[in-house]
N, C-alpha and C positions, 0 to 999 in steps of 0.2 A: 668306513674309515679308510680302507685301502684305496677305494676309488677316489676319495678326496685327495689323498697323497699323490695319486697318479695324475689327477688333473693339474695339481700344482707343478709336478715335474714337466708335464707336457706344455705348460705355459712358459717354461724357461727358454732361454735364448736358443739352445740347441734342440730342445724338445725331445730329449732322450728319455724314454720311460724308465721307471725304477723297477727293480726286482724286489718284491717284498717277500721275505722268508719267514717261516713259522716252524716251531717245534711240533710238527704233526708226527709224533713218534710211535703212537699206537692208535691210529685213527686221527681224525681232526680234533684232537683231545682238548684244545683250548676253547672250543665252541660248545655252548650248552645245547644239548639235544643231539649232538653228533654221535655216531657209532664209536664206542670205545672198545678196541680190540685188546686181547691179552698183550701184556708187555712182552718184549723179545725173549726173555728167559722161558716163558710159556711156549712161544713158537718154537724155541729150540727143542722143547720136549716133544713136539709133534714130529720132528724130522721131515716135514712135508714142504718141499720146495714149491710145489704148485699152489698150495694154500698160501704161502708167503706172497707169491706173485699176485694172487687174487686179492689179498688184503691190500697190496700196493695199489691195485687198480681202484678198489673201492675208496681208499684214502684219497687218492688223487682226485676223484670226482667230487668228494665232499670239500676238499681244499679249493678246487677251482670254482666251486659254487660260491665261495666267498671272495673271489677275485684275486686270490693268491696264486702265484706261479711257482713257488719254490718251497720245499720242505727240508729242514735240517735232519734228514733221515736217509738211509739207515745208519745206526750205530753198528759198526762191524768190529768192535773191540772184542778181544778174547779175554774173558775174566778169569784170572788165575788165583784170585784170593777173595772169598766172599765177604771179607771185612770191608771191602770197598763199597761205597754207597751208590755206585752206579752198576752193580752187577746185574740188576734186573733189566738194564738196557742192552745187555749182551745176550746173544743167542746161546752161548755155551762157553765152557772152559776149553773146548776142543776146537782146534782151528778148522778141521774138516767139516764139522757141523756148521760153523759160522759161514764157511765158504758156500756150503750147499744152499743156504738161505739168503744169499745175496740176490736171488731171483726177485726179491722185492723191488730191486732197482728197475727191472723190466716191467714190473707191475706199475710202478709210479710213472715211468717215462715212456713206456711202450717198448716193444721188442725191435731192436735195430735190424736192418736187413743184413744178409750174409756178407755183402760187399761193402758194408759201412767201414770207413777208414779207421784203423786202430787208434784209440786214444782220444778221438774227437767226440765232443758231446753230442747227444742225440735226444730228440723229443719227437714222438710220433704225431701227437695232435695237441695243439695248444688249448683246445676246448676241453679235453678230457684227461690230459696228462699234466704232470708237474715235474719240475726239475728236482732231481734227487741230490743228496749230499752225503757221501761216504765219510764217516767220522769215527774217532778222532785220530788223525794221523800223527804219530803212530806209537803204540805201546802203552796206551792209557790203561789197559786192563792188566798190566803186569807190574804195577808199582810196588815198591818194597812195603810189605805189611798192608797192602791194599789201601794206602793213604791217597785220598783224592788229590789230584794235581801234584802227585809225588814224583819220585825218581824211579824209573825202570832200569834196573841194574842187570844187564845181560850182554852177551856177546852179539856181534853183528849177525852171526849165524843163527842164534836164537831169535833175534829180532825179526830177521827175515823169515825163519821157519815157522814161528808162532804168530807174530803180530802183523807183519806186512802182507802175508799171503792172501787174505781176503780182498785186498785192494786191486790186484790185477783182474780178479773176477768182476769187480764193479766196473773197472775201466773197460773191460771187454764188452760190457753192456752199454757203453756210452755214458757212464755217469758224468753229469755236467760239472759238479763241484766236489771239492774235498775240503773238509774243515780240519785245521791243525789242532793238535792236542795241547791242553794246558801243561802237560807233564814234561818231564825231562828224560833224556836217555843218557845214562851214565853222567849225569850232572849238566848236560847241555839242554837248555830249553828248546822244545820243538818249534816254538814261535820264532826262534832265531837260528835254526839249523839249516844253513844253506845246503849242507850235504844231503840231508833227508828230503827237504822240500824241493830243491832244484835238481841236484845230481841224481837222486834216487827216484822221486815221484815224477818229476817232469822229464828227466833224462832217461834213466834206465827203464822205468815203467811206461814212458811215452804218454803221460797224461797231458791232454791239450785243453782241458777246461780250466777253471780258475780255482785258486786256493784262497779260502776265506779264513780269517782268524776267528777264534771263539770270542764270546762276549768279554770285552775289555781284556782280551788275551795279551795284547802287547804291553799293557800296563804292568804285567807281572815280570817284565824283563829287568826291572830295577826295584830297589827298596829304598824308601817306602814306594809302594806301587805308583807308577806313573809320575814320580817326582822328577825324573830326567826324561821328559816326554820326547824330546828330539832324539835322544839315544834309543829309546824304545822304537820309535818310528823307523829310524835308519837301520837298526838291527833286523827288524821284521821284514821290511820291504826289500832290503838287499838280500835277505835269505830266500826270498821267493814268494812272499805273501802278496797276493794280488788285490784282495779286498779286505778292508779292516772293519770289524764290527765295533762301532763306537756309539754307545747309547746316549752319551751326554755331551762331551766336549768336542764335538765335531769341528767347530769353528777354530779351536786351538790346533786340532790336527791339520786342517787345511793350511793354516798359516805356517806351521812348522814344516809341513811337507814341502811347500813352495820354497821355503828358506833352504832346506836341505838339498833340493834339486839345484837351485841357483848357486849354492855354495859348492856344488860338485860332489857332495857326500852321498847322494843317490844319483846314479847315472840316468840320463834321459832314456837310454835304451831299456832300462828296467821299468820305467813308467810306461813306455810304449808297449812293452810285452804284457804288462798287467792290463792296460786298456784293450789291447787286441784280444786277450783271453776273455775279459768281461763282455766285450761287444760280441764276440763269437757266441757266447752262451745266450746273450740277449737276442741275437738274431735267430737262433734255432728255437728259442723259447716261444716265439710268436707274440711277445709282449708289444712289439711295434704294431702288429696288425690287430691284436686283441688285448688292449691294455686294461680293460675293465671287467668287472664280474659279469656273469651271464645269468640274468634273472630266471631263465628257463630251467636252471639246474637247482634252484632253491629247494625244491621238494625232495631232492636226493639225499639231503643231509639227514642222517638217522633213519633212512628208509627201511622198510621191512626186509628187502633183499640183503642189505648190508648187515642188518641185525641177525639174520639167519646165518650169514657167513661168519659173523663173530661168534655166534652160538656154536657153530661147527668147530671153530678154532678152540673154543674153551674146552669142549669135550675131548678133542684130540690132544689137548695139552695136559690133561689130568694124568697124574702118575699114581698108580695104586701101589703103596709101599707095604701094606699089611692087609690080609683078608682072612680073619679068623685066628683063633688062638692055636689051632692046629690045622694042617693042610686038608684034613678029611672033613672039616666042618667050616666051610667058608661063611663069612658073615654077610657079605654082599652077594647079590643085590639086596637092597632093603625092601621089605614088604610094603606095598602101598596101602593095603587094607588091614589095618590093625586098630585097636581101640584108641590108644593114646601114645603120642611120641613127644619127647622133650627136645626142644631146640635151644641151645645156649651158646654163649660166647660173644665177645666184643665185635666179631666180624660177620655175624649171621645176618644182620639187618642193617648194613651200612655200605651204601654204594661208593662213598668216598674211599673207605678202606679197601673195598673190592677192586677199585681202579688203580690205587697207588699214586705215586708222584706223577708229575707232568699231566695232570688232569684238571682242567679249568684254571687252576693256579699252578705256578711253577712247582711248589712243594706238595701239591695235592691238598686234600682236606678231608674232614669227617662229615658224614651225613648225606643228605639228599642233594648232592652237588650237581647232578645231571640226571637225565632220563635213563632209566634202566630197571632191571629186575634184580633184587637182592636174592641171596641164597634162601633166606626165610620165605620170601614170596614165592620162589620157585618150588620149595618143598610143599607149601600149601597148594600150589597149582598142580603138583604131581600126585599127591596122595588121594585115596578114595574119599568120596563124599562123607562117609561115616567116620573117618579118622579125625580125631581131635589133635590139633597141633598146639602144644603149650610152649610159649616162648618167654624165657626170662634170661636176660643177658648174663646175670650171675645168680642162678637159682639158690634159694635158701635150702638149708638142710631138710626142712620139712617138705619142701616141694620134691626134692630128690628121693627122700625115703618113703613118702606116702603117695606119690603120684601114680603108682602102678603103670609105669611106662613100659611099652614093649621094647623100646630102644631110645637112645639119645643121639643127637647129632650136635657135636660141639665144634664151633667154627672160631678159630683163634688165629692170631698172626701179628704182623707188623703194622705200625701206623705209617701213613704215607711219608715219603721223604724224597729229596732230590739232592744229587751231588754230594758235597761234603757233609751235609746234614744227615746223610745216611751212613757215614763211616762209623763202624761199631766194632769194639773188641768183645763186647758182651752180646752173644747171639742167642741168648735164652729167649723163650717165648714171652713177649711183653704182657703186661697186665696180670702177672702171676698166672699165666696161662697153664703152666704145668700143674699148679695146685688145683686149678679149676677142673682140669681134665681128670686128675687123680680122684678128686672128691666125687665127681659124677660117675666115673668108670668103676669105682668101688661098689656102687649100688645098682647101676643100670648098664646093660650092654651098650657099648659106646663106639660110635664112629667119630673120628677126629678129622676135620678138614683144615689144613694149614694154608692160610693166605699170606704169602710172603714173596719177596723178590729174590730169595736165596734160601738155602737150607738153614734151619734153626736147630738148636740143641734139643734133642728128644732123649731124656734120661732113660736108662734101662728100665727102671721101675715104672715109668710112665708107659713106655712101649709095651711092657708086659701086661699092664692093666687094660689097655684099649683093645677092642675087638677088630678094628680096622683103622687104617691111616691113609689119607689121601693128600698129596701135594697138589694144590690148585693154583699156585703161583699168584699172579695178580691178574685175575681173569677179565676185568673190565666190566662193561655194562650188562652183559647177558648172563645172568645167574642161572638161567634154565639149562645152559650148557653143562653146569655142574650136576644138576639133578638128572639130566639125560643118562649119565653113567651110574649115579648112586642107586637109582631105582631099576637099572637093568635094561633100559630102552636101547642103550648102546654099550659096547664093551669099552674098557679102558685100553687106550692105544699108546699113551705117552710113556716115554722112557727118560730117565734122568739126564738132563743136559749138563749137569754138574755133579761132582762127587758130594754125597751127603756124609759129612764128618760126624764122628761120635762126640768130640769135644773140640773147643777152639784151640786146645793145646796142639792139635794135629796140623793146624793151618800154617802155611798154605798146603793144600793137598789136592792133587789132580789125578786125572785118569790113569796115568801110568805109575802112580805111587802105590803100587799094590801092597807093599810091605807095611803101609801105614794103617791097614785094617779099618776101612771106613764103615760107618753104620750101614750105608747102602752104596754100592759102587756106581760109578758113571755108567749109564746105559741100563740101569736096573728099572724094572717095571713089571708088575704082575698083570694077569688077565683074569677075568671072571669066568669066561665061557670056554676057554681052550687052554691047552697046556702051555706052560711058561718056558 
């Protein structure tokens, strides 16, 4: 598909190749069979900058194998309210954690030399690297009540101190592009903010790559959306937008843009600046020399090496929240050689749920949507040959009471979602998850694994009943990374990248809100084999 588009572009009058971009936000996640890494919130739990860089390298190779030169990643938003449906795309609620993991930019693009000029885009090798895109500039993680595309209400000091700070780290690594946010800052849409896009990003921060709009982002500058299209175009381009993402009415855009330039409403100097920035990125991308996919890279998609890296990322992302009903009697690691164990829950045998949104489809999906190992399959692979694994998604009372299970593993969590579809004020465990946990834990010693893009409500009576609790975030395709820790082959290393609240009445709650008494504080995480 991409090669076909490229051939069409090269047959045009100027023969300037296109840059095709994709949302490869946790691996090359739109391609069946590609390696699906944990979503960013899980990587935030690892605190491992080198791991993030390696994931960037692996993702770049799989993206280039399909002929694509550009990924709309990383998201460097700082999520301040888990009610927001994009929290799982954020590394943390803490700016310093987010900053530390911007190393993924160097993984995607390659490491620039020490003398690389500040602010200029960089790409090490067009064969194995891709252009990165830091997003969404800026403040998208700080909207009031966590409403997607909402209004971030804060001072300039807080905007700079919390939300802007990861961008200089990306720029210092030669990030090629920056995507503007759908959100507003104190009522001003970012897609029309000359102060933030031009004065701050391009001026103060010295960014020399190009700024791209979000999908139909300029349409949101008027109501009804896109109804005064010339106004939307003029506002965004004059604010400093260099490339506009237009999925449908591009012919109308071109017609109106020409009109606005000829009428003097958009100065030609602004067009020249945008063209210069876009061509600068295209020249360093290698798209002129290597416009097409490289068939020799095809076998790297979903390769063993990348899946092992994803498995490592999964186990490093797991956060052990409870281990035993008292400290002297830890419940984990689980015994591999027992007579019979029960595995239950909606998320135990569902690759789609395990991967979350932005996997194969925009919103994700349920079931066997791509190649990978579910947690149930990983458990069966991990236990002894004589151990019977009984799986029922929602076991009957008879199964629970008469099964003579040594222990149960209950895997529950959120259904996949993306963007505004994930905005929630009710953050209880879906599918009556708390009831299922309580019913099983009342009869069988129980480990609960939570698959989610954010903390969920764990009621006190539920927490008291369970023997162990693990936050696994959205681990992706490699379920063996979960069982690596559950059965003691590796210790738990992850610590909370976000504050785990007791109830949604506490929201928003962040790392320095100590007086709000969270269930588990930011940075919390137990170990099995050494002191905490």
